[in-house]
C-alpha positions, 0 to 999 in steps of 0.5 A: 500500500502506498503512502498516499493510500495509507494517509487516505485510509487513516483520514477515512477512519478518523472521519468515522469517529463521531463527535463526543459530547462529554457529560462532564462539560455540561455538569461543570457548566451547570454546577458553576457559581457566578463567581466561577467556583463550583457549587459543592452542595449541588455537586454533592446532590448530583454525585451519581451524575458526577461519578458517571461523568468522570468515568465517561471522561476517563474512558474517552481519554483512554481511547484517545491515548490508544488511538494516538499511540496507534498512530505513533506506532506507524512506521514513518516513510521516507519522503519522495524527492 
């Protein structure tokens, strides 16, 4: 497979990755006071959602790291002159 084909293949794979909307971002926005601090009482009231959001974010990070490592593992090819 040529370098151009490899690049097209990687781009096609990346284009299939859906956009991720993290619950953690929504919760951070909802649980932030006007002064920028977290409303710790609200965080405690919604602890189950916060825990789920943390697990979701960690899973997303782990998947991103695995994808990045897979890309790094590709052997570089010499540039054509």
